[in-house]
Every structure is written in structure tokens, then in C-alpha cells.
C-alpha positions, -999 to 999 in steps of 0.1 A, spaced: -284 -175 432 -283 -164 396 -283 -180 361 -246 -187 364 -248 -205 398 -246 -243 393 -273 -265 407 -257 -288 432 -266 -319 452 -254 -335 484 -227 -354 464 -213 -322 450 -204 -311 485 -188 -344 496 -150 -348 494 -128 -378 487 -113 -375 522 -118 -401 548 -139 -386 576 -119 -391 607 -142 -387 637 -150 -413 664 -178 -437 653 -210 -422 666 -197 -387 669 -224 -360 665 -201 -342 640 -212 -367 613 -248 -356 616 -238 -319 615 -217 -324 585 -245 -341 566 -270 -314 577 -246 -287 563 -240 -307 531 -277 -312 525 -285 -275 533 -259 -260 509 -278 -271 477 -310 -257 492 -293 -224 495 -281 -223 459 -246 -221 472 -217 -224 448 -186 -245 458 -164 -221 438 -176 -192 460 -177 -209 494 -150 -210 521 -150 -230 553 -126 -218 580 -118 -236 613 -95 -234 642 -83 -264 663 -104 -293 677 -125 -322 665 -150 -298 648 -122 -280 631 -115 -309 607 -147 -298 589 -131 -280 559 -115 -313 548 -149 -328 544 -167 -301 524 -160 -298 487 -152 -260 487 -123 -238 496 -112 -241 532 -86 -231 558 -77 -252 588 -61 -225 609 -47 -222 645 -63 -225 679 -90 -198 684 -79 -176 655 -104 -187 628 -123 -154 631 -92 -134 622 -86 -155 591 -123 -153 581 -122 -115 585 -92 -113 561 -109 -135 536 -141 -115 536 -122 -82 533 -102 -95 504 -133 -108 486 -166 -97 501 -185 -117 476 -174 -150 491 -197 -171 513 -177 -176 545 -185 -203 571 -166 -204 604 -166 -237 622 -154 -238 659 -160 -256 691 -167 -247 727 -130 -250 736 -117 -234 704 -142 -206 703 -150 -199 739 -116 -203 756 -84 -194 737 -106 -179 709 -131 -161 730 -116 -127 723 -116 -134 686 -152 -147 687 -163 -115 705 -147 -92 680 -161 -110 648 -195 -107 664 -193 -70 675 -179 -61 641 -207 -79 624 -187 -96 597 -210 -113 571 -204 -150 579 -220 -180 594 -204 -191 627 -212 -227 638 -201 -234 673 -202 -271 681 -208 -274 718 -201 -309 734 -192 -294 768 -158 -311 768 -123 -309 752 -125 -340 729 -94 -337 708 -71 -333 739 -88 -363 756 -116 -352 778 -107 -322 799 -135 -300 811 -142 -270 788 -156 -235 793 -192 -248 788 -189 -280 810 -216 -282 836 -208 -279 873 -198 -314 886 -185 -327 853 -158 -353 860 -127 -352 838 -89 -357 839 -86 -321 850 -116 -322 873 -116 -357 888 -139 -347 916 -162 -327 893 -158 -292 878 -166 -263 901 -165 -238 873 -197 -219 864 -202 -227 827 -203 -201 800 -234 -198 778 -223 -194 741 -256 -177 731 -255 -153 761 -219 -145 752 -229 -139 716 -257 -115 725 -234 -97 750 -209 -93 722 -234 -75 700 -244 -104 678 -273 -96 655 -283 -133 648 -283 -160 675 -297 -195 671 -295 -230 687 -298 -265 674 -285 -300 680 -266 -325 659 -294 -349 650 -323 -325 650 -346 -325 619 -349 -287 624 -311 -280 621 -312 -274 583 -339 -247 589 -317 -230 614 -287 -231 590 -308 -216 562 -319 -188 584 -283 -181 594 -273 -180 557 -301 -156 548 -290 -132 575 -266 -105 563 -240 -102 591 -224 -124 617 -249 -153 622 -240 -173 654 -254 -208 657 -247 -230 688 -250 -267 679 -252 -292 708 -230 -321 697 -227 -355 713 -191 -366 722 -195 -403 721 -162 -410 740 -158 -383 767 -192 -368 773 -217 -394 760 -254 -386 759 -248 -353 778 -278 -337 760 -303 -366 764 -321 -346 791 -337 -326 763 -329 -344 730 -340 -380 739 -373 -388 722 -390 -397 755 -384 -362 770 -380 -339 739 -416 -326 739 -415 -316 776 -379 -303 778 -373 -283 746 -392 -254 730 -389 -248 692 -389 -210 686 -407 -197 655 -412 -160 647 -447 -148 653 -458 -180 671 -467 -184 708 -439 -198 731 -456 -232 737 -441 -266 746 -451 -299 761 -475 -305 733 -489 -270 738 -500 -277 774 -474 -253 788 -461 -219 777 -437 -191 786 -452 -158 799 -436 -126 811 -434 -122 849 -439 -85 853 -426 -85 889 -392 -100 880 -391 -90 843 -383 -126 835 -400 -155 819 -422 -180 838 -438 -213 829 -476 -214 828 -501 -241 822 -523 -238 791 -558 -252 794 -578 -262 764 -553 -245 741 -562 -210 753 -527 -196 755 -538 -160 753 -557 -163 786 -525 -174 803 -505 -145 788 -481 -167 768 -456 -145 749 -453 -146 711 -418 -150 698 -403 -120 681 -368 -125 666 -362 -88 667 -368 -85 705 -334 -84 720 -347 -84 756 -367 -115 749 -337 -132 734 -316 -126 765 -344 -141 786 -346 -172 764 -309 -180 764 -306 -174 802 -335 -197 812 -321 -223 837 -326 -257 822 -347 -280 842 -371 -254 856 -374 -243 820 -372 -260 786 -341 -256 763 -348 -229 737 -340 -241 702 -343 -224 668 -337 -188 658 -336 -168 690 -326 -134 676 -324 -120 641 -321 -83 636 -298 -73 608 -274 -43 608 -248 -30 584 -219 -54 580 -182 -47 588 -169 -55 553 -194 -33 536 -183 -4 558 -146 -11 550 -154 -12 512 -173 20 513 -146 38 533 -119 25 509 -139 38 479 -144 72 495 -107 76 504 -95 65 470 -120 84 448 -103 106 423 -68 95 433 -41 77 414 -23 48 430 14 57 435 33 34 458 66 53 455 49 86 464 33 70 493 65 56 506 82 90 502 55 109 520 62 126 553 96 128 570 122 113 547 159 117 543 186 106 519 219 89 529 245 101 505 275 79 496 306 91 514 339 91 497 363 64 509 388 78 534 
């Protein structure tokens, strides 16, 4: 933010469009979290672009008072890449869902992550296809009943965060729609230079209601989720349990913490630059382990658009733009007019 950046409020990021999600949909909470976070970031509506694909989540650009593109199924990363290359100074947010971003758009998601385009990628994960009326999605749990799996899905679900890490993402985080910590995660994603991937668990009130209550409900949240903070021990269940490294299996294990002495039990300390730890945290089987939430991995690297800009400057240095000369370069020929016979 500089002296020319306007100071904004929540109202400045709200549009006059009727918000058209089902009553009770988790998307409402995510929208408000984003709209409240943008003023905290010092973001400028004139310099901000929201890009989406297809799905319930992809109506997002209509509801944020900024520039926006509602594109085609799974291809939002390609459009976002074009926007960022055309104007690297823009703040680009990419909004997608588990169906849009992990199915038809999985290939595009992979490439925007490995290229490390400077943008924030918000993947709303409700573990179902909502817009197309409740079919199981790539992230649906085994046994999920749906119109396309009436006896229960037998597919092994994809893990968006594990996918992101495997694609070379340099920032990976998790939150959920009504979490008070979601704005902190969004701010961390914005501060990261490069592709920042945030999985947001989102309640689909119609087709997958209360799917995430097993770790978000107030009665079980303390025991079934762990909030990750850089430099702090991996403690949960009101600091009576922790995560330690099992040297035999090179994986995490749950240990009991007595009288707050987490060091004695070997509880690990979270380090957002530790890629190995990040993989362990996102691959913990829920139930035996808590759900890891917050910033899982944050290790910046040079961005794609900065490399393109530098290459372009190097190749054009000292040269004069001449389109006609460029078109005539290489093998060319001239077709002469022939006299009429």
C-alpha cells in the first residue's frame, strides 16, 4: 500500500448484485471473510481481479466490487495467467471448487502451481458437485451416497493440499468457511509472493450438509483440529495432546502431553518452510489424527511472471520494434501478378 492507495471498508467491496447461493451455504461466510480481509490488506479495487471457473463458488466475481472474469470449467488458471502476464502489478485472486479445480481443471491447477504465478488460489471444498445437483466429486469420501453413487462412492478421494504440494506449490494452507481464523490465512496467502493455495472446507447445505461437523462443530473442534502456527509446538485438545515424529516410520504420531511438558514428549514445532513436515500434516488420516488447519507451508520462490518480464526485457534490449520486418523474416516468397491469358 502507498499514499495513492485508497483506504477501503467492507462496504467498498460489496456489489449491488443479489447474492444467489442457497440459504445457509458456506459460500456466504467465505465471501464475507474475503470482503473483510481486503481492507486489512490495503487492497485497491481498481487493482484487484477475481477469476473463477464454473460451479457454485465461481459466482464469486459478481459479488466483489473489483474487476472479475467468470470463465469456463476448470480454465480459470489459464485466464489468470494471461491477466498476470499482461499486467504483473494486478492483484489476482482465483476462486474455484473441488469439482472445477480438481477434476476437469486439475491439469490447469497443477500448472499454475508449478509455474508459481503470483496469485491467491481459493479452492472451496464441499466434497460434492453442488451446481449440477449433488454428484460425488474428486474429494468425496468413500461411501458418499449421491445420484451417481447411490450405493456409496468407492473412489479414493483426492487431497487438494497433497495435490498442491505434489505440484510444486510454495504456499499451502487450510481453513473452513465459518472459522474465525480464516482471515489470518487469507492475509498470509496475500503476503506470499507466488502461487498461494488455500483449501477452504465449505458446507453445502443441500447436498452434503454438515459434512465437516466432525472437526468444525464446537463440541469437538478442540479435540479434532489443530491450528498451525509457525514456531509453535503442534499441540491440540487444549494442549493435552501433540504431534511428534515417529523415527521408525518417518511419520507423525499422536502423543499425550502431561502437565504441559510438550518437550518431554518430543512434540514437533511447526516450521512453515519444512516441506517434509507439510507433507506429513496434509496426509494425516483424519480420525486417528486431527485436521491440520492454518498455514501448512510457506517457502517463497521466484515467480513465473517475473521470469517472463525479465526474459522479455533481455530479448528486447537495444532493439527497435518492427512488425513488418518480423513478418518478413525467414523463408518468404512473393507471388507476382500474372498477365491474363
